[in-house]
Backbone as a chain_set.jsonl record, in Angstrom:
{"seq": "XXXXXXXXXXXXXXXXXXXXXXXXXXXXXXXXXXXXXXXXXXXXXXXXXXXXXXXXXXXXXXXXXXXXXXXXXXXXXXXXXXXXXXXXXXXXXXXXXXXXXXXXXXXXXXXXXXXXXXXXXXXXXXXXXXXXXXXXXXXXXXXXXXXXXXXXXXXXXXXXXX", "coords": {"N": [[0.836, -1.177, 0.0], [0.579, 2.168, -0.872], [0.971, 5.352, 0.488], [0.51, 8.716, 1.748], [3.171, 10.189, 3.58], [3.453, 10.095, 7.143], [4.176, 11.88, 10.132], [4.824, 10.089, 12.088], [6.102, 8.096, 10.746], [8.759, 8.575, 10.667], [10.724, 7.15, 12.144], [10.855, 4.556, 10.95], [11.563, 5.287, 8.345], [13.99, 6.499, 8.819], [15.498, 4.295, 9.667], [15.629, 2.81, 7.289], [17.031, 4.619, 5.584], [19.421, 5.073, 7.019], [20.787, 2.666, 6.736], [21.735, 2.906, 4.105], [23.498, 4.993, 4.453], [25.468, 3.93, 6.199], [26.311, 1.532, 5.001], [26.592, 1.677, 2.226], [27.5, 3.373, -0.869], [25.57, 4.844, -1.966], [24.34, 7.145, -0.945], [25.957, 10.205, -0.138], [26.097, 11.014, 2.418], [27.553, 10.655, 5.651], [27.188, 10.415, 8.351], [24.967, 8.861, 10.53], [21.458, 9.475, 10.713], [19.31, 10.936, 13.158], [16.066, 10.147, 14.487], [14.725, 12.496, 14.996], [16.046, 14.292, 13.28], [15.314, 13.172, 10.812], [12.575, 13.511, 10.931], [12.496, 16.302, 10.781], [13.388, 16.64, 8.155], [11.328, 15.449, 6.695], [9.221, 17.144, 7.424], [10.15, 19.523, 6.273], [9.962, 18.973, 3.504], [7.179, 18.568, 3.262], [6.265, 21.056, 4.156], [6.987, 22.577, 2.017], [5.011, 22.033, 0.304], [5.308, 19.705, -1.192], [5.302, 16.288, -2.353], [5.664, 13.394, -0.263], [5.941, 10.059, -0.125], [5.155, 6.813, 1.215], [5.679, 3.272, 1.173], [4.015, 0.441, 2.299], [4.374, -2.862, 3.698], [2.583, -6.006, 3.768], [2.058, -6.213, 6.471], [1.838, -3.687, 7.39], [4.187, -2.371, 7.843], [6.506, 0.172, 7.102], [8.368, 0.018, 4.207], [9.678, 1.341, 2.279], [10.24, 4.474, 0.542], [9.507, 7.534, -1.205], [10.167, 10.777, -2.449], [9.758, 14.254, -3.37], [11.822, 17.047, -3.681], [12.684, 20.529, -3.481], [14.441, 21.606, -6.352], [16.308, 23.692, -6.551], [16.79, 26.7, -4.634], [16.21, 29.248, -5.707], [13.672, 31.371, -7.064], [12.948, 31.041, -9.782], [13.306, 28.354, -10.242], [11.093, 27.042, -9.322], [9.332, 25.2, -10.486], [10.666, 22.882, -10.826], [11.863, 19.81, -9.576], [13.721, 17.613, -7.388], [13.817, 14.171, -7.394], [13.587, 11.288, -5.32], [14.111, 7.965, -4.193], [13.993, 5.329, -1.83], [14.435, 2.02, -0.692], [13.871, -0.601, 1.711], [16.666, -2.722, 2.104], [16.211, -5.458, 1.556], [13.97, -5.401, 0.013], [14.307, -4.556, -2.564], [14.07, -4.764, -6.186], [11.5, -5.726, -6.511], [9.577, -4.213, -7.647], [8.62, -2.116, -6.13], [9.835, 0.4, -6.059], [9.163, 1.348, -8.581], [6.365, 1.504, -8.321], [6.186, 3.471, -6.332], [7.376, 5.7, -7.649], [5.561, 5.964, -9.783], [3.204, 6.878, -8.514], [4.239, 9.177, -7.275], [4.986, 10.755, -9.507], [2.512, 11.205, -10.697], [1.307, 12.859, -8.783], [3.091, 15.034, -8.827], [2.747, 15.978, -11.455], [0.07, 16.784, -11.295], [0.372, 18.869, -9.542], [1.508, 20.726, -11.119], [4.225, 20.673, -11.652], [7.135, 20.939, -13.683], [9.604, 19.777, -14.361], [11.456, 16.906, -13.471], [14.173, 15.707, -11.637], [16.75, 13.417, -11.084], [19.389, 12.445, -9.029], [22.153, 10.268, -9.142], [24.437, 8.169, -7.583], [27.168, 6.731, -9.142], [28.648, 3.599, -10.08], [25.246, 2.391, -10.41], [23.16, 0.337, -11.245], [20.492, -0.49, -10.746], [19.142, 1.824, -9.849], [19.541, 3.518, -12.052], [18.076, 2.077, -13.973], [15.49, 2.28, -12.861], [14.996, 5.069, -13.039], [15.198, 5.466, -15.802], [13.086, 3.951, -16.658], [11.021, 5.661, -16.361], [11.233, 7.365, -18.449], [13.283, 9.122, -18.022], [16.155, 10.903, -18.891], [19.687, 10.676, -19.125], [21.47, 13.504, -18.275], [23.72, 14.654, -17.272], [27.04, 14.044, -16.1], [29.199, 13.764, -13.553], [32.487, 13.411, -12.687], [34.295, 11.748, -10.124], [33.35, 13.267, -7.833], [32.518, 12.813, -5.269], [33.675, 11.559, -2.163], [33.77, 8.664, -0.463], [34.117, 6.116, 1.916], [36.842, 5.965, 1.373], [36.946, 6.101, -1.393], [36.71, 7.487, -4.593], [33.88, 8.812, -6.21], [31.491, 8.888, -8.887], [28.783, 10.983, -10.048], [25.674, 10.937, -11.619], [23.099, 12.675, -13.438], [19.676, 12.425, -14.073], [16.869, 13.368, -16.034], [13.495, 14.4, -16.609], [10.86, 15.843, -18.503], [7.834, 16.703, -17.23]], "CA": [[0.0, 0.0, 0.0], [1.287, 3.45, -0.934], [0.207, 6.422, 1.125], [1.279, 9.898, 2.135], [3.943, 10.033, 4.802], [2.991, 10.674, 8.413], [5.359, 12.16, 10.946], [5.134, 8.893, 12.866], [6.897, 7.2, 9.904], [10.158, 9.015, 10.676], [11.616, 6.113, 12.674], [11.04, 3.521, 9.932], [12.287, 5.904, 7.228], [15.352, 6.686, 9.31], [16.16, 2.981, 9.651], [15.915, 2.487, 5.884], [18.05, 5.513, 5.05], [20.691, 4.894, 7.719], [21.488, 1.544, 6.102], [22.435, 3.413, 2.926], [24.597, 5.823, 4.942], [26.534, 3.147, 6.828], [26.735, 0.335, 4.273], [26.659, 1.849, 0.779], [27.925, 4.679, -1.393], [24.391, 5.398, -2.629], [24.269, 8.522, -0.46], [27.247, 10.701, 0.306], [26.077, 11.308, 3.85], [28.422, 9.726, 6.376], [26.734, 10.33, 9.742], [23.585, 8.404, 10.598], [20.484, 10.477, 11.131], [18.407, 10.616, 14.257], [14.656, 10.23, 14.126], [14.375, 13.922, 15.014], [16.546, 14.879, 12.034], [14.477, 12.693, 9.708], [11.294, 14.198, 11.088], [12.694, 17.655, 10.259], [13.469, 16.549, 6.691], [9.968, 15.187, 6.22], [8.474, 18.387, 7.614], [10.631, 20.495, 5.283], [9.355, 18.627, 2.213], [5.744, 18.815, 3.343], [6.067, 22.504, 4.268], [7.161, 23.128, 0.67], [3.868, 21.502, -0.455], [5.763, 18.658, -2.096], [4.881, 14.972, -1.874], [6.527, 12.36, 0.314], [5.127, 8.848, -0.077], [5.737, 5.593, 1.765], [5.038, 2.02, 0.804], [3.95, -0.495, 3.421], [4.189, -4.267, 3.363], [1.283, -6.562, 4.166], [1.869, -6.07, 7.922], [1.749, -2.273, 7.711], [5.531, -1.837, 8.074], [7.066, 0.989, 6.027], [9.518, -0.668, 3.616], [10.274, 2.196, 1.262], [9.674, 5.809, 0.442], [9.943, 8.4, -2.298], [9.711, 12.149, -2.25], [10.282, 15.298, -4.246], [12.311, 18.218, -2.962], [13.036, 21.631, -4.373], [15.703, 21.42, -7.065], [17.139, 24.796, -6.075], [15.997, 27.658, -3.868], [15.803, 30.447, -6.443], [12.264, 31.36, -7.459], [12.778, 30.554, -11.156], [13.353, 26.891, -10.234], [9.951, 26.556, -8.535], [8.607, 24.114, -11.161], [11.59, 21.755, -10.974], [12.075, 19.093, -8.321], [14.608, 16.455, -7.374], [13.083, 13.014, -6.893], [14.422, 10.321, -4.614], [13.41, 6.789, -3.654], [14.807, 4.362, -1.084], [13.716, 0.831, -0.229], [14.598, -1.501, 2.598], [17.555, -3.472, 1.212], [15.643, -6.761, 1.167], [12.758, -5.175, -0.786], [14.652, -4.134, -3.915], [13.8, -5.688, -7.28], [10.137, -6.254, -6.437], [8.665, -3.26, -8.271], [8.122, -1.1, -5.202], [10.339, 1.698, -6.503], [8.325, 1.732, -9.72], [5.06, 1.913, -7.8], [6.349, 4.757, -5.647], [7.586, 6.757, -8.638], [4.316, 6.169, -10.533], [2.335, 7.738, -7.708], [4.91, 10.455, -7.083], [4.921, 11.535, -10.736], [1.115, 11.625, -10.861], [1.098, 14.003, -7.894], [3.897, 16.157, -9.316], [2.074, 16.528, -12.641], [-1.136, 17.47, -10.831], [0.803, 20.105, -8.876], [2.035, 21.641, -12.116], [5.675, 20.628, -11.776], [7.543, 20.848, -15.083], [10.803, 18.981, -14.554], [11.901, 16.073, -12.356], [15.592, 15.412, -11.773], [17.231, 12.426, -10.127], [20.833, 12.296, -8.933], [22.488, 8.871, -8.858], [25.835, 7.798, -7.44], [27.466, 5.714, -10.154], [27.587, 2.882, -10.783], [24.057, 1.943, -9.685], [22.31, -0.135, -12.339], [19.082, -0.547, -10.354], [18.599, 3.174, -9.833], [19.506, 3.976, -13.44], [16.941, 1.403, -14.618], [14.253, 2.871, -12.346], [14.799, 6.399, -13.602], [14.977, 5.362, -17.243], [11.742, 3.397, -16.833], [10.119, 6.817, -16.387], [11.695, 8.195, -19.565], [14.277, 10.089, -17.604], [17.363, 10.8, -19.705], [20.912, 11.154, -18.489], [21.791, 14.839, -18.77], [25.002, 15.111, -16.728], [27.889, 13.049, -15.439], [30.305, 14.415, -12.867], [33.469, 12.399, -12.289], [35.07, 11.882, -8.886], [32.88, 14.414, -7.065], [32.241, 12.427, -3.895], [34.622, 10.631, -1.554], [33.169, 7.902, 0.638], [34.823, 4.852, 2.15], [38.138, 6.102, 0.701], [36.748, 5.815, -2.81], [36.126, 8.585, -5.361], [32.66, 8.347, -6.864], [30.838, 9.732, -9.883], [27.349, 11.223, -9.909], [24.962, 11.269, -12.843], [21.774, 13.255, -13.258], [18.651, 12.056, -15.045], [15.817, 14.393, -16.032], [12.341, 14.225, -17.48], [9.854, 16.9, -18.509], [6.565, 16.086, -16.83]], "C": [[0.889, 1.251, 0.0], [0.384, 4.523, -0.356], [1.123, 7.607, 1.393], [1.991, 9.632, 3.454], [3.208, 10.654, 5.983], [4.233, 10.912, 9.257], [5.764, 10.955, 11.786], [5.945, 7.872, 12.06], [8.388, 7.505, 9.982], [11.113, 7.916, 11.153], [11.896, 5.031, 11.626], [11.84, 4.058, 8.744], [13.754, 6.085, 7.604], [16.124, 5.361, 9.263], [16.527, 2.576, 8.227], [17.099, 3.32, 5.395], [19.413, 5.31, 5.721], [21.473, 3.695, 7.203], [22.32, 2.048, 4.919], [23.607, 4.327, 3.311], [25.755, 4.949, 5.406], [27.099, 2.045, 5.947], [26.882, 0.494, 2.768], [27.238, 3.214, 0.417], [26.776, 5.377, -2.098], [24.163, 6.854, -2.219], [25.649, 8.937, 0.011], [27.232, 11.131, 1.771], [26.901, 10.246, 4.558], [28.031, 9.544, 7.833], [25.274, 9.893, 9.75], [22.695, 9.517, 11.131], [19.717, 9.987, 12.352], [16.977, 10.698, 13.74], [14.218, 11.697, 14.091], [14.836, 14.596, 13.728], [15.7, 14.437, 10.833], [13.109, 13.354, 9.761], [11.388, 15.614, 10.521], [12.762, 17.648, 8.73], [12.087, 16.322, 6.088], [9.15, 16.473, 6.294], [8.87, 19.434, 6.583], [10.023, 20.235, 3.905], [7.868, 18.958, 2.226], [5.436, 20.308, 3.444], [6.242, 23.202, 2.92], [6.032, 22.681, -0.262], [4.293, 20.499, -1.524], [5.429, 17.298, -1.501], [6.012, 14.133, -1.288], [5.621, 11.155, 0.514], [5.887, 7.722, 0.602], [4.982, 4.4, 1.197], [5.139, 1.079, 2.0], [3.862, -1.92, 2.899], [2.834, -4.74, 3.892], [1.011, -6.445, 5.661], [1.73, -4.61, 8.348], [3.087, -1.628, 8.008], [5.988, -1.028, 6.869], [8.337, 0.319, 5.529], [10.169, 0.135, 2.491], [9.591, 3.543, 1.242], [10.228, 6.52, -0.781], [9.405, 9.786, -2.021], [10.303, 13.055, -3.312], [10.682, 16.48, -3.367], [12.612, 19.316, -3.971], [14.365, 21.327, -5.052], [16.715, 22.464, -6.597], [16.216, 25.807, -5.405], [15.497, 28.845, -4.682], [14.408, 30.278, -7.037], [12.047, 30.77, -8.858], [12.795, 29.032, -11.259], [12.095, 26.259, -9.62], [9.163, 25.432, -9.191], [9.498, 22.913, -11.454], [11.845, 21.137, -9.61], [13.118, 17.996, -8.513], [13.842, 15.306, -6.725], [14.054, 11.976, -6.34], [13.551, 9.167, -4.143], [14.418, 5.889, -2.951], [13.896, 3.22, -0.635], [14.544, 0.105, 0.812], [15.425, -2.428, 1.716], [16.992, -4.812, 0.739], [14.41, -6.624, 0.265], [13.05, -4.728, -2.215], [14.304, -5.196, -4.953], [12.402, -6.271, -7.302], [9.101, -5.275, -7.01], [8.156, -2.162, -7.364], [8.607, 0.301, -5.582], [9.518, 2.235, -7.662], [6.97, 2.221, -9.242], [5.135, 3.27, -7.107], [6.506, 5.893, -6.648], [6.323, 6.999, -9.47], [3.41, 7.129, -9.783], [2.941, 9.128, -7.522], [4.778, 11.333, -8.317], [3.496, 12.003, -11.035], [0.848, 12.878, -10.025], [1.853, 15.225, -8.411], [3.264, 16.801, -10.543], [0.843, 17.321, -12.226], [-0.796, 18.788, -10.144], [1.382, 21.113, -9.864], [3.544, 21.682, -12.211], [6.032, 20.369, -13.24], [8.683, 19.859, -15.304], [11.122, 18.195, -13.294], [13.328, 15.621, -12.652], [15.977, 14.405, -10.702], [18.742, 12.338, -10.171], [21.174, 10.893, -8.477], [24.0, 8.731, -8.706], [26.094, 6.637, -8.388], [28.696, 4.904, -9.768], [26.441, 2.481, -9.847], [23.015, 1.535, -10.727], [20.834, -0.133, -11.977], [18.444, 0.837, -10.374], [18.521, 3.764, -11.241], [18.298, 3.371, -14.15], [15.617, 1.994, -14.156], [14.001, 4.224, -13.002], [14.516, 6.33, -15.1], [13.631, 4.729, -17.572], [10.701, 4.509, -16.939], [10.557, 7.853, -17.418], [12.638, 9.311, -19.136], [15.553, 9.83, -18.407], [18.555, 11.329, -18.926], [21.31, 12.481, -19.118], [23.125, 15.355, -18.241], [25.731, 13.942, -16.082], [29.104, 13.776, -14.868], [31.237, 13.343, -12.324], [34.148, 12.767, -10.979], [34.649, 13.082, -8.037], [32.561, 14.093, -5.609], [33.268, 11.422, -3.41], [33.94, 9.967, -0.371], [33.853, 6.551, 0.709], [36.149, 4.822, 1.382], [38.075, 5.783, -0.787], [36.116, 7.036, -3.476], [34.979, 8.058, -6.197], [32.114, 9.383, -7.832], [29.37, 9.92, -9.519], [26.795, 11.573, -11.278], [23.616, 11.866, -12.5], [20.879, 12.857, -14.42], [17.511, 13.045, -14.915], [14.704, 13.991, -16.972], [11.458, 15.473, -17.386], [8.514, 16.227, -18.235], [5.445, 16.597, -17.726]], "O": [[1.831, 1.358, 0.785], [-0.805, 4.595, -0.666], [2.345, 7.509, 1.28], [1.473, 8.937, 4.328], [2.446, 11.608, 5.833], [5.234, 10.212, 9.103], [6.93, 10.822, 12.155], [6.425, 6.889, 12.623], [9.199, 6.768, 9.42], [12.207, 7.776, 10.607], [13.046, 4.635, 11.436], [12.697, 3.359, 8.203], [14.646, 5.846, 6.79], [17.286, 5.335, 8.857], [17.617, 2.056, 7.989], [18.06, 2.776, 4.851], [20.445, 5.37, 5.053], [22.703, 3.708, 7.231], [23.476, 1.657, 4.758], [24.592, 4.42, 2.578], [26.904, 5.202, 5.043], [28.253, 1.656, 6.121], [27.262, -0.46, 2.089], [27.434, 4.079, 1.27], [26.981, 6.394, -2.761], [23.831, 7.694, -3.055], [26.419, 8.112, 0.502], [28.255, 11.566, 2.3], [26.949, 9.091, 4.134], [28.499, 8.61, 8.485], [24.441, 10.482, 9.062], [23.131, 10.378, 11.895], [19.509, 8.789, 12.543], [16.723, 11.259, 12.674], [13.421, 12.085, 13.236], [14.095, 15.388, 13.146], [15.408, 15.239, 9.945], [12.553, 13.715, 8.724], [10.463, 16.077, 9.853], [12.245, 18.559, 8.084], [11.73, 16.939, 5.085], [8.469, 16.841, 5.336], [8.013, 20.157, 6.074], [9.617, 21.172, 3.218], [7.362, 19.57, 1.285], [4.449, 20.774, 2.874], [5.707, 24.29, 2.706], [6.086, 22.92, -1.469], [3.719, 20.446, -2.612], [5.288, 17.166, -0.285], [7.15, 14.165, -1.757], [4.637, 11.232, 1.249], [7.117, 7.683, 0.568], [3.821, 4.499, 0.799], [6.192, 0.94, 2.623], [3.348, -2.165, 1.808], [2.044, -3.945, 4.402], [-0.137, -6.563, 6.088], [1.527, -4.323, 9.527], [3.133, -0.458, 8.387], [5.87, -1.49, 5.733], [9.266, 0.074, 6.299], [11.096, -0.338, 1.834], [8.527, 3.74, 1.83], [11.275, 6.155, -1.316], [8.333, 9.953, -1.439], [11.216, 12.679, -4.047], [9.97, 16.854, -2.436], [12.772, 19.056, -5.164], [15.302, 20.85, -4.412], [17.857, 22.128, -6.284], [15.001, 25.767, -5.594], [14.443, 29.397, -4.366], [14.02, 29.187, -7.455], [11.059, 30.071, -9.085], [12.345, 28.477, -12.262], [12.056, 25.044, -9.423], [8.387, 24.764, -8.509], [9.131, 22.035, -12.235], [12.02, 21.842, -8.616], [13.363, 17.522, -9.622], [13.288, 15.455, -5.636], [15.175, 11.815, -6.824], [12.402, 9.362, -3.745], [15.544, 5.711, -3.413], [12.745, 3.432, -0.252], [15.773, 0.182, 0.803], [14.938, -2.88, 0.68], [17.282, -5.243, -0.377], [13.867, -7.629, -0.195], [12.12, -4.541, -2.999], [14.249, -6.385, -4.639], [12.142, -7.219, -8.042], [7.897, -5.487, -6.872], [7.334, -1.349, -7.788], [7.868, 1.275, -5.44], [9.215, 3.427, -7.723], [6.48, 3.247, -9.712], [4.254, 4.112, -7.276], [5.854, 6.93, -6.523], [6.045, 8.143, -9.829], [2.904, 8.09, -10.362], [2.236, 10.134, -7.603], [4.491, 12.525, -8.201], [3.306, 13.093, -11.575], [0.24, 13.836, -10.502], [1.31, 16.329, -8.43], [3.244, 18.026, -10.663], [0.599, 18.41, -12.747], [-1.597, 19.722, -10.165], [1.711, 22.235, -9.481], [4.102, 22.617, -12.785], [5.313, 19.662, -13.945], [8.72, 19.177, -16.328], [11.071, 18.731, -12.186], [13.647, 15.208, -13.767], [15.573, 14.531, -9.546], [19.32, 12.173, -11.246], [20.566, 10.374, -7.541], [24.756, 9.127, -9.593], [25.327, 5.675, -8.428], [29.656, 5.432, -9.208], [26.644, 2.263, -8.653], [22.105, 2.3, -11.044], [19.999, 0.195, -12.821], [17.327, 0.999, -10.864], [17.545, 4.432, -11.583], [17.575, 4.078, -14.853], [14.712, 2.191, -14.967], [12.893, 4.486, -13.471], [13.671, 7.07, -15.603], [13.092, 4.951, -18.657], [9.637, 4.324, -17.53], [10.289, 9.047, -17.282], [12.765, 10.325, -19.822], [15.972, 8.685, -18.577], [18.45, 12.297, -18.173], [21.468, 12.58, -20.335], [23.616, 16.383, -18.707], [25.123, 12.993, -15.589], [29.922, 14.327, -15.604], [30.806, 12.463, -11.58], [34.522, 13.917, -10.747], [35.503, 13.836, -7.571], [32.356, 15.001, -4.804], [33.683, 10.536, -4.157], [33.578, 10.627, 0.603], [34.131, 5.925, -0.314], [36.53, 3.797, 0.816], [39.029, 5.262, -1.365], [35.113, 7.562, -2.994], [35.08, 6.999, -6.816], [32.255, 10.588, -7.626], [28.79, 9.123, -8.781], [27.36, 12.391, -12.004], [23.057, 11.615, -11.433], [21.267, 12.937, -15.585], [17.212, 13.512, -13.816], [14.927, 13.335, -17.989], [11.329, 16.077, -16.321], [8.12, 15.292, -18.933], [4.291, 16.202, -17.559]]}, "num_chains": 1, "name": "protein.A"}
């Protein structure tokens, strides 16, 4: 089941995201987040009138999420957003990311957003496939821009006009 985030989801979302901080190069963050910090991030997205969705398993446990955030702060960027999705590591490859992005993009179109952009640490075949499934095209590739776990990493950006 996909639904709008609730502030009470912060703990489950934090657990999902912290795995990616501590065990992967998917995010360049290096310090785990507290539930309070995640709650603040959720509130910031919602205060900007942007969507944050969660997907629950059959028991009602949050096992993934997707959201849109402002691409940049300047007023002229107000119709462009950066989209992001994360799943519990054992839930990947089951179509949940696709379901989340389908709903997220429907909401973004209804809100009048014009452009969605996704940043991906490379290599990441699963994330590239998800973004390209939504007709997002690679528009940029930055080499060696992030250092995590003593490894230089590239970042690519995918974009679609909604």
